[in-house]
N, C-alpha and C positions, 0 to 999 in steps of 0.2 A: 504493500500500499504506500502511495506517495503521500507526504505530509506537507501541506502548504502552510506558511507562517500565519496568514490571514485567517485560514480556517482553525488553527490551533489557537490563536488569540480569542476568536469568537467562542470557541468551545469553554476555554478557560473562563471567560467572562460569564457564560452561562452557569458554569459550576460555581463560581465565586462572586456573586452579585456585590459582596460587600467591598470589592475593589473600587466599583463606581460610586458606592455610597460614601466611601471615605476620599475619593478623588485620587486614587492610587493609579498610576499609569503602568502598563505592562508592555514589554517588547520581546521579541524572540529573535535569535540568530542560530543557524545551525553550525556547529563546531565540527568540521570535517575530522580532525585528529581524534576527537573524543567520540565521534558519531553520536553527538547528542545535541538536543535543543538547549541553548542557554536562555534562561528566562530572567529578564531583569524587571524588578519591581521598584518604581520611584514615587516618592512623596516629599514635597517641599525640602529638596535637597538631600533627603536620605535615599540610599539606594542599597538593594539587596540582589545578588545574583545567585541562582541555583540553576540546576539542570534536570532535564528529563531525558531518558534514554529514548532512542528511536522507537523502539517496541512499545514503550509506555505511551509515547505520543500517539501512536497508531491506536492503541487502545482507548486513549481519551476520545480520539475523533470517532470511534465506534460506539461511544456512549458510556463506556466504563470510567468511573471517576478517578482521577489522578491523585491518588492517596499521597505519594512523595511530594508533589507540588503542593498540595493541600496544606501539608504540615508547614511549609515554608510561608505560603500565603497567611495562614492563621498566625504564625510568629511574627511576620512583618506587621500585621494589623494590630497585634496585641502590643508590640514594642513602640511602633510609630504612629498608631492612630487611636487607640483606646486609651481614654483618659487624658490624652495630651491635647493642648489648644489648637494645635495645627490641624487636627483631625476632626475636631468637633464641627458638626454641620447642623 
């Protein structure tokens, strides 16, 4: 299965609607050396990068939740959004 960056971002956004709620931006690039998608989360100058293996990215696009990525998304939101003035909406 071929994975497209835009499709992956759309799927992630559907799985994690809190990203939009808190104004967190997300981008993806494919790292050929690692054979993995690098996912970058940003909010008001704070940034966190993680990766998702190609096989896991394919599963995400098939509707299987991305557990590994979800842990990083939840951590980013907890650290940079919840309880902080920068993320209060």
